[in-house]
C-alpha positions in Angstrom: 31.3 -32.5 74.6 31.5 -32.8 78.3 28.8 -34.5 80.3 28.6 -34.0 84.0 25.0 -35.3 84.7 22.6 -37.7 83.1 19.1 -36.5 82.8 15.7 -38.1 82.6 13.5 -35.0 82.4 9.7 -34.7 81.9 7.6 -33.3 79.1 7.2 -29.6 78.6 4.9 -27.5 76.4 5.6 -27.5 72.6 7.7 -24.4 71.7 6.4 -21.7 69.4 6.9 -22.2 65.6 10.4 -21.1 64.4 11.5 -19.1 61.4 12.5 -20.7 58.1 16.1 -20.1 59.1 15.7 -22.1 62.3 14.1 -25.0 60.3 16.9 -25.0 57.8 19.6 -25.0 60.4 17.9 -27.6 62.6 17.7 -30.0 59.6 21.5 -30.4 59.5 21.9 -32.6 62.6 19.2 -34.9 61.1 21.2 -35.1 57.9 24.3 -35.9 59.8 22.6 -38.6 61.9 21.3 -40.2 58.7 24.7 -40.0 57.0 26.3 -41.9 59.8 24.6 -45.2 58.8 26.2 -45.0 55.4 29.5 -44.0 56.9 29.5 -47.2 59.0 29.4 -49.3 55.9 32.1 -47.3 54.1 34.3 -47.4 57.2 33.9 -51.2 57.4 34.8 -51.6 53.8 37.9 -49.4 54.3 38.9 -51.4 57.3 38.6 -54.7 55.3 41.3 -53.4 52.9 43.4 -52.0 55.8 43.2 -55.3 57.6 45.0 -57.0 54.8 47.6 -54.4 54.1 48.2 -52.8 57.6 47.4 -55.6 60.0 48.3 -58.9 58.4 51.4 -57.5 56.7 52.5 -55.5 59.7 54.6 -57.3 62.4 52.7 -55.6 65.2 49.4 -56.5 63.5 50.5 -60.1 63.3 51.4 -59.9 67.0 47.9 -58.6 67.8 46.3 -61.6 66.0 48.8 -63.9 67.7 47.9 -62.5 71.1 44.2 -62.7 70.4 44.5 -66.4 69.4 46.8 -67.2 72.4 44.3 -65.8 74.9 41.6 -68.1 73.5 43.7 -71.2 73.7 45.8 -70.5 76.9 44.1 -68.1 79.3 42.9 -69.7 82.5 39.2 -68.7 82.1 37.0 -68.4 79.0 37.5 -65.0 77.2 34.8 -62.7 75.8 35.6 -61.7 72.2 33.6 -58.5 72.5 35.4 -57.3 75.6 38.8 -58.2 74.1 38.0 -56.3 70.9 36.5 -53.3 72.7 39.6 -53.2 74.8 41.7 -53.2 71.6 39.7 -50.3 70.2 40.0 -48.3 73.3 43.7 -49.1 73.5 44.2 -48.0 69.9 42.4 -44.7 70.4 44.2 -44.3 73.8 47.6 -44.4 72.1 46.7 -41.0 70.4 46.6 -39.4 73.9 43.6 -37.3 72.8 40.7 -37.1 75.3 38.3 -35.9 72.6 38.8 -38.9 70.3 36.9 -41.8 71.8 34.8 -44.9 71.3 31.3 -45.4 72.7 30.1 -49.0 72.9 26.6 -49.8 71.5 24.7 -49.5 74.8 26.2 -46.1 75.6 25.7 -44.8 72.1 22.0 -45.9 72.2 21.4 -43.7 75.3 23.3 -40.8 73.7 21.2 -41.0 70.6 18.1 -40.7 72.7 19.5 -37.7 74.4 20.4 -36.2 71.0 16.9 -36.7 69.7 15.6 -35.0 72.9 12.9 -37.5 73.7 12.5 -41.0 75.1 10.3 -42.9 77.7 11.2 -42.6 81.3 10.0 -41.8 84.8 10.7 -38.1 85.0 13.7 -37.5 87.3 17.2 -36.0 87.0 20.0 -38.0 88.4 23.4 -37.4 90.0 26.0 -39.7 91.4 25.2 -41.0 94.9 28.8 -41.6 96.0 32.0 -39.4 95.8 33.6 -41.9 93.4 30.8 -41.3 90.9 29.0 -44.6 91.5 25.3 -45.1 92.2 22.4 -42.8 91.5 20.6 -40.2 93.5 17.5 -38.3 92.6 18.5 -34.6 92.0 15.2 -33.4 90.7 11.6 -34.7 90.3 9.6 -33.2 87.5 6.0 -32.4 87.9 3.4 -34.7 86.3 6.0 -37.5 85.7 5.7 -41.1 86.9 8.2 -40.5 89.7 6.3 -37.5 91.0 3.0 -39.5 90.9 4.7 -42.3 92.9 6.0 -40.0 95.6 9.7 -40.1 94.7 11.6 -37.2 96.3 14.9 -35.3 95.8 17.7 -37.1 97.6 16.2 -40.6 97.2 18.9 -43.2 96.3 18.5 -45.9 93.7 19.0 -49.3 95.4 17.4 -51.8 93.0 15.9 -51.7 89.5 13.8 -54.8 89.2 15.9 -57.5 91.0 19.2 -55.9 90.1 21.2 -54.1 92.8 22.4 -50.7 91.3 24.0 -49.1 94.3 27.5 -49.4 92.7 26.3 -49.1 89.1 27.3 -46.1 86.8 24.8 -43.4 86.0 24.7 -44.7 82.4 23.8 -48.2 83.6 21.0 -46.8 85.8 19.6 -44.7 83.0 19.5 -47.6 80.5 17.5 -49.7 83.0 15.1 -46.9 83.9 14.3 -46.0 80.3 12.3 -48.3 78.1 9.4 -48.9 75.8 6.4 -46.6 76.0 3.8 -47.8 78.5 6.0 -50.5 80.0 6.5 -50.6 83.8 9.7 -50.5 85.9 10.0 -51.5 89.5 12.5 -49.4 91.5 13.6 -49.7 95.1 14.7 -46.4 96.6 16.4 -45.6 99.9 15.2 -42.6 101.9 16.6 -41.8 105.4 18.2 -45.3 105.5 14.7 -46.9 104.9 14.0 -48.7 101.5 10.7 -48.4 99.7 9.6 -49.9 96.3 7.4 -48.3 93.7 6.2 -49.5 90.3 6.1 -46.8 87.6 4.9 -46.7 84.0 7.3 -45.2 81.6 5.9 -42.0 80.0 7.0 -39.8 77.1 9.9 -37.5 78.1 11.1 -34.4 76.3 14.5 -33.1 77.2 14.3 -29.4 77.9 17.7 -27.8 77.5 16.6 -24.1 77.7 15.4 -22.4 80.8 14.2 -18.9 81.2 13.1 -16.3 83.8 12.6 -12.5 84.2 15.0 -10.8 86.6 14.5 -7.5 88.4 14.3 -4.5 86.1 12.7 -6.6 83.4 16.0 -8.2 82.5 15.6 -11.4 80.5 17.5 -14.5 81.5 17.9 -17.6 79.3 20.1 -20.5 80.4 21.2 -23.3 78.0 22.5 -26.4 79.8 23.6 -28.3 76.6 23.7 -28.0 72.9 23.5 -31.8 72.6 19.8 -31.8 71.7 18.2 -31.5 68.3 15.4 -29.5 70.0 17.6 -26.7 71.2 16.9 -24.4 68.2 13.1 -24.7 68.8 13.4 -24.2 72.5 15.8 -21.3 72.3 13.8 -19.5 69.5 10.7 -19.9 71.7 12.5 -18.4 74.7 13.8 -15.4 72.7 10.3 -14.8 71.3 8.8 -15.0 74.8 11.3 -12.3 76.0 10.4 -10.0 73.1 6.7 -10.4 73.9 7.4 -9.3 77.5 9.2 -6.2 76.3 12.7 -7.3 77.3 15.4 -5.0 76.1 18.2 -6.4 78.2 19.1 -10.1 78.1 21.5 -12.5 79.9 22.4 -15.7 78.1 23.9 -18.2 80.6 26.3 -20.8 79.1 27.9 -21.8 82.4 28.5 -25.6 82.8 27.4 -26.1 79.1 29.8 -28.6 77.7 28.7 -28.1 74.1 27.2 -30.5 71.6 25.8 -29.9 68.1 27.6 -27.3 66.0 24.3 -26.3 64.2 22.7 -25.6 67.6 25.5 -23.3 68.6 25.5 -21.5 65.3 21.7 -21.0 65.6 22.0 -19.4 69.0 24.8 -17.1 67.9 22.8 -16.2 64.8 19.8 -15.0 66.9 22.0 -12.0 67.9 24.0 -11.3 64.7 22.7 -9.9 61.4 25.8 -10.6 59.2 29.4 -11.9 59.1 31.1 -15.2 60.0 30.3 -17.1 63.1 32.9 -19.9 63.1 35.6 -21.4 60.9 37.4 -24.7 60.7 41.2 -25.3 60.3 42.2 -28.8 59.2 45.6 -30.6 59.7 46.9 -29.0 56.5 46.3 -25.5 57.8 43.4 -24.9 55.4 40.7 -22.6 56.9 37.1 -23.0 55.9 34.3 -20.7 57.0 31.5 -22.9 58.3 28.6 -20.6 58.9 27.6 -16.9 58.5 24.9 -15.0 60.3 21.7 -14.2 58.5 19.6 -11.1 59.1 16.1 -12.0 60.3 13.2 -10.0 61.8 13.3 -12.4 64.8 16.9 -11.4 65.7 17.2 -10.0 69.2 18.7 -6.5 69.0 18.7 -5.4 72.6 21.6 -5.3 75.1 23.3 -8.6 75.7 25.5 -10.3 78.3 26.8 -13.9 78.1 27.9 -15.8 81.2 30.6 -18.4 80.9 32.7 -20.4 83.4 35.5 -22.9 83.4 33.1 -25.7 82.4 31.7 -23.8 79.3 33.1 -25.8 76.3 32.9 -26.5 72.6 29.7 -25.0 71.1 29.4 -22.7 74.1 32.9 -21.3 73.3 31.9 -20.9 69.6 28.9 -18.8 70.7 30.8 -16.7 73.2 33.7 -16.2 70.8 31.5 -15.1 67.9 29.5 -12.6 70.1 32.7 -11.3 71.6 34.6 -10.8 68.4 31.8 -8.9 66.8 31.3 -6.8 69.9 27.7 -7.9 70.1 27.8 -9.0 73.7 29.8 -8.5 76.9 31.2 -11.8 78.1 31.3 -12.1 81.9 32.7 -14.9 84.1 35.7 -17.2 84.0 38.0 -18.3 81.2 36.2 -21.1 79.4 37.3 -24.8 79.2 39.2 -24.6 75.9 37.7 -27.4 73.9 38.2 -26.0 70.4 38.4 -29.1 68.2 35.8 -30.6 65.9 35.0 -34.3 66.0 33.8 -36.4 63.0 31.5 -39.1 64.4 31.6 -42.5 62.7 29.0 -45.2 63.4 30.5 -48.6 63.8 28.9 -51.8 62.5 28.2 -53.0 66.1 26.0 -50.0 66.9 28.8 -48.1 68.6 30.4 -44.8 67.6 33.9 -43.4 67.2 34.4 -39.7 67.5 37.6 -38.6 65.8 39.1 -35.1 66.1 39.8 -33.9 62.6 40.0 -30.1 62.8 39.9 -27.1 65.1 37.5 -24.2 65.6 38.4 -20.5 65.0 36.4 -17.5 66.1 35.4 -14.8 63.5 38.7 -13.0 64.1 40.7 -16.2 63.7 41.4 -16.8 67.3 42.2 -20.4 68.4 40.0 -21.8 71.1 41.6 -25.1 71.9 43.6 -25.2 75.2 43.1 -21.4 75.4 39.4 -20.9 75.9 37.5 -17.7 75.7 38.8 -15.0 78.1 35.8 -12.9 79.4 35.6 -9.2 79.1 34.9 -8.9 82.8 36.4 -11.6 85.0 34.2 -12.7 87.9 34.6 -16.0 89.9 31.7 -18.5 89.9 30.5 -18.4 93.5 27.4 -20.5 93.2 28.9 -23.7 94.5 32.0 -23.1 96.7 34.3 -26.1 97.2 33.4 -27.7 100.6 36.0 -28.3 103.3 37.7 -31.7 103.1 40.4 -33.2 105.3 42.2 -36.4 106.1 44.3 -37.4 109.1 46.0 -40.3 110.8 47.9 -41.3 114.0 45.0 -42.3 116.2 43.9 -45.7 117.4 41.5 -47.6 115.1 37.9 -46.9 115.9 38.6 -43.6 117.6 35.9 -41.0 117.2 37.0 -37.4 116.7 34.6 -34.5 116.9 35.6 -31.2 115.3 33.8 -27.9 114.6 33.3 -27.3 110.9 31.6 -24.0 109.9 30.2 -23.7 113.4 28.7 -27.2 113.5 30.1 -30.3 115.2 31.3 -33.1 112.9 32.3 -36.6 114.1 34.6 -38.8 112.1 35.7 -42.4 113.0 39.3 -43.7 112.4 39.6 -46.8 110.2 41.6 -50.0 111.0 44.8 -48.1 110.1 44.0 -45.1 112.3 43.2 -42.9 109.4 40.1 -40.6 109.3 38.5 -38.6 106.5 35.9 -35.9 106.2 34.3 -34.8 102.9 32.0 -31.8 103.1 28.7 -31.7 101.3 28.6 -30.1 97.9 25.9 -27.5 97.7 23.1 -28.7 95.5 22.4 -26.6 92.4 19.1 -24.7 92.5 16.7 -26.1 89.9 13.0 -25.9 89.2 10.6 -28.8 89.2 8.9 -26.9 86.3 10.7 -27.8 83.1 11.9 -24.7 81.2 11.7 -22.4 84.2 15.0 -21.1 85.5 15.8 -20.8 89.2 18.4 -18.3 90.2 20.0 -17.1 93.4 21.2 -13.5 93.1 22.6 -13.5 96.6 25.0 -16.5 95.9 25.7 -15.8 92.3 28.4 -13.1 91.8 28.5 -13.5 88.1 24.8 -13.0 87.6 25.0 -9.9 89.8 27.8 -8.5 87.7 25.7 -9.1 84.6 22.8 -7.1 86.0 25.2 -4.3 87.0 26.6 -4.2 83.5 23.2 -4.0 82.0 22.2 -1.0 84.2 
């Protein structure tokens, strides 16, 4: 799963009741989440036996314990056991050189579990990084009826303080953890707008993460966008969106999986199953080469049978690629866009006794025709570049006196940069902000700037 943005969205209306199939499939993530608690105890018991046989008796293991002890007795400053051991865990996992096997400390895992459940208590904003290095937090969207909207918070406002703590260089995860809290509790936030600070006190309200957005395009073409599969409410929300399209007489549908980094397998299978009446959806291949069919499509009266186009780009990954691969292999949909990311491995999540989590890659996904996704991605039937957010102009230079101001024309507008103490100057263009709606569940599109969406409409004609 890839995460590019942390969200704190606002409540939306409850989706329509789903079919028995939807309820059955949606129950699987809950079973997995419950099973993780038992897994933690089993894993710890296994580790206890490994610690004697593999650590104490292994020279390198003895060296680890020796180093740990030496740091306590010899290091210049007091050491924190938790930081040392978390560093050891990350180092151990890092030696695998596998970006999809990772450890999440307890505080990050707690936020992730809230996102997974699809509900928590917050202020009703979506955040993005405030600085090019990913630090700080800036309001990217303010949702209607939320605490932030009621307090007058606006898009572009920058988080300066939460309570008395300066968060201008904090990570997005750190900011989110401080903003969220207990139902009805209050949080004091100081924002900066146009270089002027202002402080508001907001009461944390119920928040439902809405991962499905929809709209009707010209020609009564339906449009459903999924921004993540990492939400146990995706099945409900997607089923409600499809039902809404059918009620509006939609016979041509676009499903947008662009920038969707994946998430829960069951959510991906459910989405693919909405368009397939039979046959395999995805299979697993383990390290011994054994292939196991994971799920098959089931025929339901609620299945959408009209024309279908699926949009993907280079950031579509994991469950998004499972959906696109299944619909492409069966000929059910035309895939338009860019070759997807290529994250085709399955992770086994293990809850650790400290409240953290380890995700361990243990198999790979295969499409219905047995195609490997990992490091290859899904190649679209029609290749079209994603033109929604063009890369802005950036440049660096040197060779002038410190403090020199240089004015250049960029895209017809004057831009002034100042050389630093070494005579170097830098310009970083502004990245176009994605269009989004303040109404949760309502999709905002820009046909003029979106070549892939235009290609989808052309195909459906």
